[in-house]
C-alpha positions in Angstrom: 37.3 35.7 -4.6 36.6 33.9 -0.7 34.1 31.1 -0.5 32.5 29.2 2.2 31.0 25.9 2.6 27.6 27.5 2.2 28.6 28.7 -1.3 29.7 25.1 -2.0 26.4 24.3 -1.6 26.3 22.8 2.2 24.4 24.9 4.6 25.4 24.2 8.3 22.5 26.1 9.5 19.9 24.3 8.1 21.6 21.2 9.4 21.7 22.4 12.6 17.8 23.3 12.2 17.1 20.0 11.3 18.9 18.5 14.1 16.9 20.8 16.1 13.7 19.6 14.7 14.1 16.0 14.8 15.8 15.7 18.3 12.0 15.7 20.0 10.9 13.3 17.3 13.5 10.7 18.5 13.5 11.5 22.1 9.6 10.3 21.7 10.5 6.8 20.7 13.1 6.1 23.8 13.0 3.0 25.7 14.2 2.6 28.8 17.5 0.9 27.4 18.3 4.4 25.8 21.5 5.7 27.6 22.5 8.5 25.4 21.4 11.5 24.0 21.0 12.5 20.1 23.6 14.1 19.3 26.3 11.7 20.5 28.6 10.4 18.5 27.3 6.9 19.0 24.0 5.6 20.7 24.3 3.7 23.8 21.6 0.8 24.4 21.8 -1.5 27.3 19.8 -4.8 27.2 17.8 -5.9 29.5 19.5 -9.1 30.6 17.0 -9.9 32.9 14.4 -10.9 30.1 16.9 -13.3 28.3 18.8 -16.4 29.7 20.7 -16.6 25.9 20.1 -13.1 24.3 21.1 -13.4 20.2 21.1 -10.0 18.4 19.6 -9.8 14.9 20.5 -6.9 12.4 19.5 -5.7 9.4 19.9 -2.7 7.0 17.6 -2.0 4.1 16.1 1.2 2.2 12.8 2.5 0.3 14.1 2.0 -3.2 12.6 4.0 -5.9 9.4 4.2 -4.2 10.9 7.7 -3.1 10.5 8.7 -6.5 6.4 8.9 -5.8 7.1 10.7 -2.8 9.0 13.3 -4.8 6.0 13.5 -7.5 3.4 13.8 -5.0 5.5 16.1 -2.4 4.5 13.7 0.4 7.1 12.9 2.7 5.5 11.7 5.9 5.1 8.0 4.9 8.5 6.6 3.8 10.1 7.0 6.8 7.7 4.7 8.4 7.9 2.4 5.6 11.7 1.9 6.2 10.7 1.4 9.9 8.1 -1.4 9.2 10.2 -3.3 6.4 13.4 -3.5 8.6 10.9 -4.7 11.6 9.5 -7.7 9.5 13.0 -8.5 8.1 13.9 -9.0 11.9 10.7 -10.5 12.9 10.8 -13.3 10.5 13.7 -14.6 12.5 11.4 -14.4 15.8 13.4 -11.2 16.9 11.9 -7.8 18.8 13.1 -4.7 17.6 15.5 -2.6 20.2 17.1 0.4 18.8 16.9 1.8 14.8 19.3 3.9 13.0 18.5 6.3 10.3 20.6 7.6 7.4 19.4 10.5 5.1 20.7 11.6 2.6 20.0 14.9 -0.1 21.9 17.1 -2.6 20.5 20.3 -0.9 18.8 19.9 2.6 15.7 21.4 3.6 14.6 21.4 7.1 11.1 20.6 6.3 11.3 17.5 4.2 13.7 16.4 6.5 11.2 16.7 9.4 8.3 15.0 7.7 10.8 12.2 6.8 12.0 11.7 10.1 8.5 12.2 11.6 7.7 9.0 9.9 10.9 6.9 11.0 9.6 8.3 14.4 5.9 7.3 14.0 7.1 3.7 12.9 9.5 3.0 15.7 7.1 4.1 18.5 4.4 1.8 16.5 6.8 -1.1 16.8 8.4 -0.2 20.3 11.6 0.7 18.6 14.2 3.5 20.1 15.3 5.9 17.1 18.7 5.4 18.9 20.7 8.2 16.2 21.4 8.7 12.6 22.9 10.7 10.0 21.7 13.6 7.7 24.2 14.2 4.7 24.1 17.3 2.5 25.9 16.3 -0.5 25.6 19.0 -3.5 26.1 17.6 -6.6 25.3 13.9 -5.8 21.5 14.2 -5.8 19.1 16.1 -7.7 17.3 19.0 -6.4 14.4 18.0 -4.1 15.9 14.3 -4.3 16.8 12.5 -1.1 18.0 8.9 0.0 16.8 7.2 3.2 18.2 3.8 4.7 18.0 2.2 8.2 19.6 -0.2 10.1 17.6 -2.4 12.8 18.8 -4.6 15.8 16.9 -6.7 17.5 16.8 -9.5 20.0 15.4 -13.1 20.3 16.0 -15.7 23.2 18.3 -18.6 21.5 15.7 -21.2 22.0 13.3 -19.1 19.9 15.4 -18.5 16.7 12.7 -19.3 14.0 15.0 -20.4 10.6 12.8 -22.9 9.1 14.9 -25.8 10.1 12.3 -27.9 11.4 9.9 -27.4 8.4 8.8 -30.8 6.8 6.7 -32.0 4.1 3.0 -31.4 5.0 3.4 -28.3 6.8 0.5 -25.4 6.4 1.6 -22.4 4.5 -0.7 -19.3 6.0 -0.3 -15.6 4.7 -1.0 -12.5 5.9 -2.3 -9.4 3.4 -0.1 -6.6 2.3 -1.3 -3.3 1.9 -0.4 -3.0 -1.5 3.3 -2.7 -3.2 4.9 -2.2 0.2 8.3 -1.0 -1.1 9.3 -3.2 -3.7 8.7 -3.3 -7.5 8.3 0.4 -7.7 10.5 0.7 -10.7 8.0 -1.5 -12.8 5.1 0.2 -11.4 6.3 3.7 -12.0 6.8 2.7 -15.8 3.4 1.4 -16.3 1.4 3.7 -14.1 3.5 7.0 -15.0 4.8 6.0 -18.7 2.1 3.9 -20.0 -1.4 4.6 -18.5 0.1 8.5 -18.3 -1.3 8.9 -15.0 -0.7 12.3 -13.0 0.1 11.5 -9.3 -2.8 13.2 -8.3 -5.4 11.7 -10.7 -8.1 9.7 -9.5 -7.9 6.1 -10.6 -11.4 4.5 -10.5 -10.5 0.8 -10.1 -8.2 1.8 -7.0 -10.7 4.0 -5.6 -8.1 6.8 -4.8 -5.3 8.8 -6.6 -2.5 7.3 -8.6 0.2 8.5 -6.3 -2.0 7.7 -3.2 -2.0 3.9 -4.2 1.6 3.8 -4.8 1.9 5.3 -1.4 0.3 2.7 0.7 2.1 2.3 3.7 4.2 -0.9 4.4 2.8 -2.7 6.9 4.6 -4.6 10.1 3.5 -7.6 11.4 5.3 -7.3 14.8 1.9 -7.3 16.6 0.2 -9.6 15.4 3.0 -12.6 15.0 4.4 -11.8 18.5 1.5 -14.3 20.5 2.5 -16.9 17.7 6.2 -16.6 18.2 5.9 -16.5 22.2 3.6 -20.0 21.7 6.6 -21.9 19.7 4.2 -22.6 16.8 6.0 -21.3 14.0 8.1 -23.0 11.9 9.3 -20.2 9.5 8.4 -16.7 7.9 9.0 -15.3 5.0 9.1 -11.5 4.5 7.6 -10.9 0.5 9.9 -8.2 -0.1 11.7 -7.8 -3.6 11.6 -11.0 -5.6 8.0 -11.8 -4.4 7.0 -15.2 -3.3 8.5 -17.2 -6.1 11.9 -15.6 -4.4 11.5 -15.1 -1.0 9.8 -18.0 0.3 12.2 -20.7 -0.6 14.9 -18.7 1.6 13.2 -20.7 4.5 12.9 -23.9 3.0 14.9 -27.0 4.1 16.2 -29.0 1.3 13.8 -31.5 0.1 11.1 -29.3 0.1 9.1 -27.2 -1.7 6.1 -24.6 -1.5 2.9 -25.5 -3.2 0.6 -22.2 -3.3 -2.9 -22.2 -4.1 -3.5 -19.5 -6.5 -7.3 -19.6 -5.9 -7.0 -19.1 -1.9 -6.9 -15.1 -2.2 -7.8 -12.3 -4.7 -5.2 -10.5 -6.1 -5.6 -6.5 -5.0 -6.7 -4.2 -7.6 -3.5 -2.2 -8.0 -1.5 -5.5 -9.2 -4.5 -6.4 -11.7 -3.9 -3.0 -12.9 -0.6 -3.3 -13.5 -0.5 -6.4 -15.1 -3.2 -5.6 -17.7 -2.1 -2.4 -18.4 1.5 -3.2 -18.7 1.3 -6.3 -20.4 3.1 -7.8 -17.5 3.8 -11.9 -17.7 2.0 -13.8 -14.7 5.6 -15.2 -13.9 7.3 -11.9 -13.8 4.1 -10.2 -11.7 4.9 -13.1 -8.9 9.0 -12.1 -9.1 8.2 -8.4 -8.8 5.5 -7.9 -6.6 4.2 -9.4 -3.3 0.6 -9.8 -5.0 -1.2 -8.7 -2.1 0.7 -11.3 0.4 2.9 -9.5 2.8 4.0 -12.3 5.2 4.1 -16.3 4.9 3.9 -18.5 8.0 4.8 -22.2 7.9 3.8 -24.3 11.1 2.7 -27.8 11.3 -0.4 -28.7 9.6 -2.0 -29.5 13.0 -1.2 -26.1 14.2 -2.7 -24.4 11.0 -6.3 -23.8 12.8 -4.7 -22.3 15.9 -2.6 -19.7 14.0 -5.6 -18.8 11.9 -7.6 -18.2 14.8 -4.7 -16.5 17.4 -4.2 -14.0 14.0 -8.4 -13.4 13.9 -7.9 -12.2 17.2 -5.3 -9.8 16.4 -7.5 -8.4 13.8 -5.8 -10.4 10.9 -7.7 -12.3 8.5 -5.2 -14.7 7.5 -5.0 -16.9 4.3 -4.8 -20.6 3.9 -2.0 -20.2 1.1 -0.8 -24.1 0.5 1.6 -26.4 2.1 4.9 -27.8 2.1 5.8 -30.6 -0.4 8.5 -32.6 -1.6 11.0 -30.8 -3.9 14.2 -28.6 -4.5 13.2 -25.6 -2.9 11.1 -24.1 -5.5 7.5 -22.5 -5.3 4.9 -24.2 -7.8 1.6 -21.9 -8.1 -1.5 -24.6 -8.4 -4.8 -24.2 -9.2 -4.4 -20.6 -11.3 -7.4 -18.5 -11.4 
């Protein structure tokens, strides 16, 4: 009996329909540097050399992790693409880079053009909001590799920074100030633990209202990962930022030391901010230890800025002009590249 690719689980027509739908989404993100169209074997991008004397390219790759499981449970697929872009934007932002272009990879067991369109619509929205071109990508249908209704998505971002404006933490010294910017929930990390508490321990359904959260369990977990690019751009241009840490997997405990020079440590004042309700619920209902919470989650702080103590007020006022309520988190102290939490509430 003759079989074809469709009988083996791969629907070429569905793939073509998906490409047709996302082509206009990608084009809506194109910037003047884009030289190729969607469907080329490789994306072409021309760097505007007039803007930079010594341009340095900065690249990063990441995924959304098991936050996707919440998307599968709720049937909402329009947010995770923007989560992916914003996460990647922040990862190169902390080195002072502006995003140039983005590439996405969507893999699934059985391709649904409707779901793929929603996911890529989120990617395109994230790219437009960050001034980043969706230059190309790949949609892979792999029957038997993923369960029906499930998919994975990953992305690669490329940005640029003037060599003299690279932010790498080298100039951080004892006495420098640490300023925090709020997250919008879990962002894209800690979801294996969060799902265990919310759905197995608490036995919430995704559409169940949770009074202490003011929304449903699903909506609370799908809160979007923020981009800090617009808020941080004026400070990076002014040259007052010594270092930045994107608080992702590993929390404040693991991420902040990545920007600290030898001989320094971070002192974080725990009473300087109110931990958002979602984290309090997870800790209390899951009986999660304090140290574990600060390693698994961002605890309401999405980005930490290191600056000279004399620039702290300027940093905070500039952020306020961008609509950001920043937090005086603590200071840099002598130590061995670790985080000390003081004044615990």
